VMD Tcl script that draws the C-alpha trace (Angstrom):
set ca {
  {-73.93 -137.32 -50.18}
  {-73.30 -140.94 -49.35}
  {-71.34 -143.42 -51.43}
  {-74.40 -144.69 -53.38}
  {-75.28 -141.14 -54.42}
  {-71.65 -140.33 -55.26}
  {-71.56 -143.40 -57.50}
  {-74.69 -142.13 -59.27}
  {-73.24 -138.62 -59.74}
  {-69.97 -139.95 -61.17}
  {-71.68 -142.39 -63.55}
  {-74.18 -139.82 -64.81}
  {-71.48 -137.16 -65.24}
  {-69.24 -139.61 -67.08}
  {-72.10 -140.36 -69.49}
  {-72.31 -136.74 -70.67}
  {-68.68 -135.52 -70.36}
  {-66.04 -136.44 -72.92}
  {-62.36 -136.48 -71.94}
  {-60.97 -136.08 -68.45}
  {-63.38 -135.49 -65.60}
  {-62.59 -134.05 -62.19}
  {-65.15 -134.11 -59.40}
  {-64.45 -132.14 -56.24}
  {-66.72 -132.87 -53.32}
  {-67.33 -130.03 -50.91}
  {-69.41 -130.65 -47.84}
  {-69.48 -132.63 -44.67}
  {-67.22 -135.54 -43.96}
  {-68.18 -137.44 -40.85}
  {-69.64 -135.79 -37.79}
  {-68.81 -132.28 -36.62}
  {-66.86 -132.60 -33.38}
  {-65.64 -129.91 -30.96}
  {-63.99 -127.49 -31.33}
  {-65.60 -127.26 -34.80}
  {-69.03 -125.63 -35.00}
  {-71.78 -125.80 -37.60}
  {-71.15 -123.30 -40.39}
  {-67.37 -123.30 -40.01}
  {-65.07 -124.07 -42.90}
  {-62.76 -126.98 -42.06}
  {-59.48 -127.55 -43.90}
  {-57.54 -130.81 -43.98}
  {-54.39 -129.60 -42.23}
  {-52.26 -132.43 -43.67}
  {-53.48 -131.76 -47.18}
  {-55.30 -133.92 -49.68}
  {-54.56 -136.45 -52.39}
  {-56.21 -137.21 -55.70}
  {-57.25 -140.81 -56.38}
  {-57.85 -141.72 -60.02}
  {-59.39 -144.89 -61.35}
  {-57.37 -146.44 -64.16}
  {-59.89 -147.97 -66.60}
  {-57.08 -149.74 -68.49}
  {-56.33 -151.87 -65.42}
  {-59.29 -154.09 -66.20}
  {-58.35 -154.70 -69.85}
  {-57.42 -158.31 -70.64}
  {-53.70 -158.91 -70.17}
  {-53.12 -155.50 -68.56}
  {-50.87 -155.28 -65.49}
  {-51.56 -151.62 -64.65}
  {-52.64 -150.67 -61.12}
  {-56.41 -150.11 -60.77}
  {-55.95 -146.75 -59.01}
  {-53.27 -144.05 -59.02}
  {-52.66 -141.70 -56.12}
  {-51.21 -138.21 -56.44}
  {-48.59 -136.81 -54.13}
  {-50.12 -135.00 -51.15}
  {-51.16 -131.42 -51.87}
  {-50.66 -129.22 -48.82}
  {-53.41 -126.81 -47.81}
  {-53.13 -123.06 -48.17}
  {-51.18 -121.83 -45.12}
  {-53.61 -118.93 -44.65}
  {-56.52 -121.36 -44.26}
  {-54.91 -123.52 -41.54}
}
mol new
graphics top color blue
foreach p $ca { graphics top sphere $p radius 0.5 }
foreach p [lrange $ca 0 end-1] q [lrange $ca 1 end] { graphics top cylinder $p $q radius 0.2 }
display resetview
């Protein structure tokens, strides 16, 4: 799923979901490089972060940041 398709998925989901929405993307990210093989599960060994868009940041007179980032979430030790 490229960025244009991700944009479509988020916009369409937002149109039918009220309240908070979390989208987790599972799949490929870049090219598979050795030693990884097709069909393997890859885990981000440094963990992941959550990036949220702040819709209030674009309100007139608002000084809020446009995006908020969570603290890093470490991966499950058994998966690394």
